[in-house]
N, C-alpha and C positions, 0 to 999 in steps of 0.2 A: 494247292494249285487248282483243284476243282472249284473251290470257292472263288478264287480270283477270276477264273474263266466265266463262271456264272455271273459274277458282278459285271464283267465286261459286257456280257450278252444283255444284261439288264439295261445298261446305258445305251447300247445300240438300239434296243427296242424302244427305250424312252424317247430318244432323239430322232431316230430314223436316219442318222447321219453316219458317215465313215468315222471310225474310232482311231485316234492317235493315243496309244498307251504310253503314259509317262512312267519311265522306269529309271529315272535318275536316282542318285544316292543309293545304288544297289537295290533298286526297286523298293524304295522306302524301307530298306532293311530286310526285304524278303528274299533277296537273291536274284539279280537281274537276269542272268542267263536262263535260269529255271522259269522265271515269269514269262520271258519272251517265248520260250518253247511252249509254255502252256497256252499262250495267246496266239499261237501261229495261225489258227483258223478263225480267229475273231478280230484281232487288231489289223488295221490297214497299214499302219506305220507306227513308229516309236519315237519318243523324245527323251533326250538326256540333257544333263547340264554341261558335261565336259566332253572334250574330244576323246579322252581315254575311255570314258564310259561308252561312247559310241562304237569305238573300235572293238571293245570287249564283247559286244553283243552281235557283231556283224554275222558271225557264223550262225548263231541261233535265229537271227532275223530272216535268214534265207532270202536275201535280196530285197527285202522291204525297206522303204526309206527310213532313215534315222536322222531326225532333226536335232542339231546341237543348239541349245537355247542360249548359251553364252557366246557373245560375238568374239571373233578372233582379234588379237591385239598386236600381233607381229607376223613377220613373213613366214616363220616356221609353222605357226598355227594355220595360216592360210594354205600353205603347201600341204600340210597333213590332211586338212579337211578335203581339199581337192583330190589328192592322190588316193584317199580312202573312199571317195565317192559319198561323203557325208553331206547332208544339207546344212548350210551355214546360215546363221542369223546376221542380218545387216541392220544396224540400228542408227547409222548416221552416214554422212557423206565420206568422212574420213575412212571408215571401214570399207565402204564401197570402193574407194580409190585404192586402198591397200590390196584388197582381194583382186581387183582388176589388174593391177600392176603385176602381182605375183603370178596369176594365171596366164597372163599374156607372156611373161618372161619364160615360163616353163611350158607354155602351150597346153595348159590343163583346163578342161572345162569344169565348171562348178555350178551347182544349182543352189539358189538361196531363197530364204523367206525374209521379207522385210518385217522388222519389228517396229510397231508404232507405240509411242508413249501416249496413253489416254488418261494418265493420272497417277500411275503407280510411281513413276520417276525412278525406275530401276534400270531397265535398258530401254532403248527405242528412241526413235526420232519424233519430234513434234509434228503434228499434221501439216503445219505451215512449211515444213522442209521436205515433205514427201515428194512433191513435184520435182524438185531439183535432183533428188536421189534417183527417182525413176527415170528422168531424162538422161542422166549420166549413164546409168546401167543399160538403158535401151541401146546405147551406141557401142557397147562392149560385147564382142562376139563370144567371149569365153565365159561370161557370167549370165546365167539364165535365171530370171526371177520366176519362180513357180508358186510362191505363196506369200501371204501377208497376214500378220497376226498381232494381237495385243492380249492383255491379261487384265481381268477384273480384279480390283484390289480390295474389295470389301463386300461383306454379305449385306448389301443394301440395294434394294431394287431401284431406288431413286438415283443413286450414284451409278449403278450399273447401266441405267438407261442413258445417262449423260455420256458415259464412256462409249456406249454403243453408237451414239450419234456421232461422236468424234471419229470412231473407227469407220463408220459408213462413209464419211467424207474422204478418209484416206483410201478406202477401197475404191471409191469412184475415181480418184486421181490415178491410182495404180492401174486400174483396168483400162484406162485410156492408152497406156503404154503396153500393158501385158493383159490382154483380154481374158486369157484362160487361167488367171491366177486363182489359187485356192485360198479362200479367206477363212480364218478360224480365230474366234475370240474366247470361247467358253472352255474353261477347265471344269472341274466337278461342280462348283457352285453355278456356273453359267449354264450347265446342262439342266439345272433345276428351274431355269427361268423360262423355258418354253422355246418354241420354234423361232421366235424373233431373234434369239441370241445364238442359235445353232449354226447359222451360216453354212459353210461347205463341209465342216468337220468339227468334232469336239475333241479336246485333249483331256483325258481322264487320268488323274493321278490318285489322290487319296481314296476316291470312290472304288477303285479297283481292289483295294485292300480291306474294304468293309466299313469305311467311315465316311461321314458327310461333314463338311465344314460348318453347316448350319441347316436349318429346315428350309423347305421351299417358301418363297415369299407368297403371301396371299394374293399379291397383284400379278403373279406370274401365270404362265399357262400350265404349270404343273401344280396340281392341288394337293397331291399326296406324295410324301417322300418315298423313294424306292426302298424296298427291303433288301438289304445287303448282308453278306456273310463275312464275319471277321475271319482273317486267314492266318493269323499268327498266334502262337502260344510260346511262352518262354519258360523254361524250367532251369532250376539250379540243383546241383548235387549236394546233399548233406554229407559233409566230410567226416564229422564226428559229433558225438553228444557227450557232454561232460557235466559233472556236478560242480556248480559254482560254490566254492568254499571261502574265497577271499578275492579281493581286487574288484576290477570292473569288467566291462564287456567291450573289449577293443580299446581304442584310444579314449581318454577322458577320465572322468572322476570315478572313484570307487563307488560301487552300488551300495545303497543302504542295506542294513542287516536283513530287513524283512524281504528283500528281493533276492536273497541267496536261493538259487533254484537251479533247475536243469537248463543247460544252454546247448543249442546246436549251432555249429559253424557251417555255413553254406558257402560254396565256392562261387560267389558272385559279389561284385562290388561296384564302386562308381567308375572304375576303368572299363566295366562291362556295360555301361550305359545307365545304371541306376543313379538316382540322386543320392548324394552323400547323407543328407539329413535323415533323422530317425523315421519321421513320418514321410516316407518317400513314395507312397501311393501304390506299392506293389501288393500283390495278393499275400495276405498274412502279415502286412507291415505293422499291425497292431501288436505283434509279438516281438518286434525288433527291440533289442535290449539297449541299443545305442546307435550312433551314427554308423553308416556303412564304412568299411575300410576300402582300400583301393581294390583288393582282390577277394574280399570276404565280407560276409554279413553274419552277425551273431543274433540269434533269436532265443527267446525264452520258451523253448519247447524241447521235445526229445523224440527220437525216432531211430529208424534203422540207418546205419552207416552205409553210404553209397546210394541211398534212395534219391530219386529225382522228384523234386517238389515244384509245383506250379508257382511262378512268381509274377507272371504277366499274362492276362487273358483278355482284358478290355482296355485298350490304350486310351479310350475316351475317359473311362473312369479314373485311370491313373493321372491323366492330364488335368482333370477337374480337381483332383485332390492336391495337385502340386503346382497349380497355377500356370500351366502351359497348354499346349495343343497336342492332339494325337500325332501329328506329323513328327514333332520332335521326339516323342516317346518311341515311336516305331523306328525312326532312323538310328536312335541310340541303342535300342534294346538288344540288337544282335551284333554289337561291335566286336565281341570276341567269342561268338557262339559257334557251335557246330550246327549246321543246318541238316534237318531231317525232313524229308518229303514223303509223306505217306503214299 
């Protein structure tokens, strides 16, 4: 938790802007409530993907705003967002109308951030539709627009610049109706692009946990990557060590005679977030005797029964070896883990 807090302070110093800490997916596998508690004196607000995630951290957030990034799709979700005082995302006119109708019916106020599509095509309205949405919401007394945001979709300065230009157009439209709106475009990568991309706030996700999506662009205002601290290690318990005399190592073919050796069985498998394949990028994977099982991994080594052995230390290394990204590794790695906070 100290590492996460120091990483957050690094990004605040780097950008000079308020910090929205992204703690979706159980804080990228690190434990959302603990992370929110750790950032109580650093983060200005928090962001999650799901309503349930937002409600789960409300006590830890101590009244700070929580933005739900996934737009609501039905009346129940709109009611829950409003009654829980969570910030909702509005990415089109249909969502704006739905929220307005529900809040008017139950006389519940709600604050929202408008989501603009600047090229990712995940959520959000096109810039050409922003005026209509703003005009509609400006006439609804129960829905207050307090923010507008978008998301950079690639580690490319040229593309980020085009997205920024589109976002600026949307912000100008929005501010004609809501002058005090809080604009935010940059997640961790955007924070590396300098003040032109910082706007009123930055949303830091993967950077909090010690990783960068890429190096700063040479064309940006940030010439040197910030030094971050990795904040997660994963261990597995050695359940037993045995002498292999016949057969294989888990599911699959029988091992050749020359591979008859000592085997250790570790209580960790693909149900715990590892890749099933033999070369799965974990620490010590070179000793894996075969593919991981659902709940166990067998290695060609020996040691003390009940010993805890490090299997993940650097998610970037694991991701590189397995053809994925640190985000996926971190989110999966603690699927069935016991969390220990020093």
